[in-house]
C-alpha positions in Angstrom: -17.0 -15.6 19.3 -18.5 -13.7 16.4 -21.7 -13.1 18.3 -19.8 -11.6 21.3 -17.7 -9.3 19.0 -20.8 -8.1 17.1 -22.7 -7.6 20.3 -19.9 -5.4 21.7 -19.8 -3.4 18.5 -23.6 -2.9 18.4 -23.6 -2.0 22.1 -20.9 0.6 21.6 -22.7 2.0 18.6 -26.0 2.2 20.5 -24.3 4.1 23.3 -23.0 6.6 20.8 -26.2 6.7 18.8 -24.4 5.5 15.8 -25.8 3.3 13.0 -24.0 0.0 12.3 -24.0 -1.3 8.7 -22.4 -4.5 7.5 -21.7 -6.0 4.1 -21.6 -9.6 3.0 -21.3 -11.6 -0.2 -24.6 -12.7 -1.6 -25.7 -16.2 -0.4 -22.9 -16.5 2.1 -23.3 -17.9 5.6 -22.5 -14.4 7.0 -25.9 -13.1 5.7 -27.7 -15.5 8.0 -25.4 -14.7 10.9 -26.2 -11.0 10.6 -29.9 -11.6 10.2 -29.9 -13.7 13.4 -28.5 -10.6 15.1 -31.2 -8.2 13.9 -29.7 -6.9 10.7 -31.8 -6.7 7.5 -30.9 -6.8 3.8 -31.3 -3.4 2.3 -29.4 -3.5 -0.9 -27.4 -5.6 -3.4 -24.4 -4.2 -5.3 -23.4 -4.9 -8.8 -20.0 -6.4 -7.8 -21.8 -9.0 -5.8 -23.5 -10.7 -8.7 -22.3 -14.2 -9.7 -21.0 -14.6 -13.2 
């Protein structure tokens, strides 16, 4: 289901020539999901660091 929803969002963004950015907590499964769908890690934020 997640793949279908993300695919729809990306297709809509492409039709509008709009960039899609996503955020995920470091080392979460969602990072692998987004990478499988063509996204790349570009940054890490301070709030995402483990204590």
